N, C-alpha and C positions, 0 to 999 in steps of 0.2 A: 356530505359536502365538506370539502377541505377548504378552509379559509385561512389565508396567510396574511398577517398584518406586518407591514414593514415599519419598524420603529427605529429611533435614533437616540443615542446617548450624547447629550450636548452639554457644553459649559453652562453653568448657572448664569442667567442673564443679569443677576444682581451682583455677580462677582466682578473682580478686576480682570477683564479679558484683554489679552494682547497677543501679538505675534511672537513666534519663536525666531531664532536666528535664520532659519531657512524660509521664513515668511509664510509658514503654515501656522494655524491657530495653536497656541500653546495650551494644551489640555492638561498639563501636569500640575500647574500652579493654581488651578481653580477647580472648585467642586463641580461635579457633573450630575446629571439627572435625566430621566426620561423626558424627551421633548413634550411640552404641554400640548402642542397641536397633535401629537401622535396619540395622546390619551383619548382624544375623540374618536380616532380610528379604532382603537381597541374597544371602546364602548360600543360602537356600531357593530363591530364584528360579534361581540358577545350577544347583543340583542338579536342579530340575525340567527346566531346559533341556537338561542333559546327558542326561537320560533320554528326552527327546522326539526325534522324528525331525527335526523342523524347527522350531526355536524361536529367538526373538530377545529379548534382555533389554534394556530401555530403563530407565535411571534418570532420575527426574524430581525437580526441586527448585524451590522458590520462595524467593528470597532475594536478598541483595545480591551485588555482584561477587565477594566472597570465597567465596560459596557454591559456586563452581566447584571449590574444593578438595575439597568433599564428593563432588562428581560424579567427580573424578579418582580419588579413593580407591576408589569403587565400580567405576569402569572398570578400575582396576589389579587389582581382585579378579577381573574377568572379564566384566563387563557389556559389551554390544556398542556401545551409543551412549547419549547423554545429552541431556536437554532442560533448559534453565535459563530459568525465567521471572523476569525482573528488570524492575522499574519503580519509579521514585521514589514513585509514588502508592501503592505497596503498604506503605509504612511505617506500622506500627501496626495492620496487619490482624490480626483475631482468627481463631479457628478456623473460624467460619462463612464469613468471606471467603476464608480459605485453602482451604477445601473447594470453594468455587465456582471459584477459579482452577485448582486441581488437576483438578477434574472437566472443565472446558473443555479443559485441556491434554491430559488422557487421551483425551477424545473426538477431539481433533485428531491425536494420534499413532496412534490405533487400538489396540485391546486385546482380549485374551481373558481375561486374569487380571491383577488388580491386587493387589500385595502391599505391606504396610507393616509397620513394627514395632508393638509393642503400645502405645507412647506415645513422645512426644519427651522427652528428658531435661531440657528447659528448661520447657516448658509442662506436661507430664505429665498432660494431660487424658484421653487415650486414647479420645476420641470421634470422631476424624477418619475412621477406616475406616467407621463407621456412617453418617456424614454423606456420605461419598463414594458409598457404595452407594445411599443415598436419592437423591442428585442424578443418578446414572447410571441408576437404575431397575433395579438388578441385585441378586441375593442377596448377603448378607454372612455370612462364617464367620470369627469373630474369636477371638483369644487361643488360637491353636493351638500345641501343643508338638510336633506331628507333622503333616506335610502331604505329599500326593502328588496327582498328576493322572492319571486313567485313564478311558477310555471317555467322554470329554466331561464328566467330573465332577471337581470338586476335593473331596478327602476329607481328613479330619484328625481329630486327637484333642485335645480340650480337657480339661485336668486341673484339677480343683477340689480343695478341702480334703478332701472325703470320698469323691469318686467321679470317674471320668473319663467323658466323653461322646464318642461317635463321631458325627461330623457330615459331611454332604456337601451339595453344591449344584451345579446345572448351570452350565457356563460360558456366558457371561461372568459373573464374580463378583469380589467384593472379599474379601480375607482379610487377617488380621493374625497375626503369629507372636510368640511369647514368647521370652524369653532361654533357655528350656529346649529350643528346637527344634534346637539343634546349634551347636557352636562355629563362628564365622565364620573362613574361611580367611585366612591372612596373605598379602598381595600379594607375589609373587615379583619379583625384579629384572626378569625378562623381562616380567612383567605391567605393571610400572611404566613401562617403556620403551614397551610397546605402547599403553598408555593415552594417551600423548602424540599418537598418530596417529588415535585414534578420534574420530568426529564428535560435537561438542557444539553443538546448536542453541540459539540465544538468542531468546526471544520476549518481547514486552511485552504490556500489557493490550489494546492495539489489535489485536494478532494473534489474541487470543482473543475479541474482541467484548465486552469487559467495560468498563463505564464506571468512571471513577475514583471516583465517588460510591458505588459498590457495595462498595468495599474501603477499606483504610486506616483511619485513626482516624475519619474522617467516617462510614464505612459500618459500623464495628464495632458489634456488638450487646452487647458487654461492654466494661467500662472499669475501670481502676484508679483509685479515688477518692483514695487517699493511700498513702504508703509511708514507712516509717521504717527507718533503719539498724539492724541487729542490734546489741544491746548488746555492748560489748567483754567478752571472757571475763575473769572475775575469778579470782584465785588460789584454788586449792582448799584444803581442810582436810586437813592431814596428821595421821593418828592414829598415834602411837607406841605399839606394843603392849607394855605392861609388865604384862601379865596381865589387863587389863580392856579390851583392844581390842575384843573382841566386844560388850561392853556399850556401849561408846562408839559403835560402828557402829550398833547397834540403836537407840540413842537418837537418833542423827542421822537415820536413816530414819524413825523414828516421828514426830519433830518435823516432818518434811516430808510426813507422811501417805503415805509409800511402803509402809509395812507397817501 
């Protein structure tokens, strides 16, 4: 069984993130890392592979040169090989273009099951799995907190606010998993060393038969029209409780229509 895990190299959420002059996310001035939500997808892929008689896990990403760091993290967790799609013409690609590139790469690698996280921690759109399934022409089973594969079916549980659903779909299929699916394993020293020897293929748009006009800022179907820096944090109001602190707090909340 061929399992492909889509992962993303994202800016560190604790860093000073901002837009570049062309209103795309500036990824040069902030450290990046493997999206935390994608680590859950890698973990579930590895667990499925461990239960299968013959399975291979490929991690796939689209991004700049530094995105290889995300692939190495996934390989050190236990994935077998990686594919990196890198091309200067990909700059500014939106989710529609990204889904096209990933779908072409997935078709090129071959797959039985595609797994992703529930969303990226930078874009946070959460629609990529559905777009992938549409482009690949296969079923989608998304937002799973539990997943397994048996008898040619992928099965899982989706938890809602008031109820849980049991879902299944025939392979090949696309699934996404939530952060409730199980804690991702921490790479061991042995895994980190082994990752250095695992194959990482590099493809560009020509390898996938995609024209530059289909992706990037030119091919994007969404755009940021304007952006403004978040206002600086102002000093708070300190309430000294001398017997009327509760009243002062209530007045503060009431004036701002919080109560």
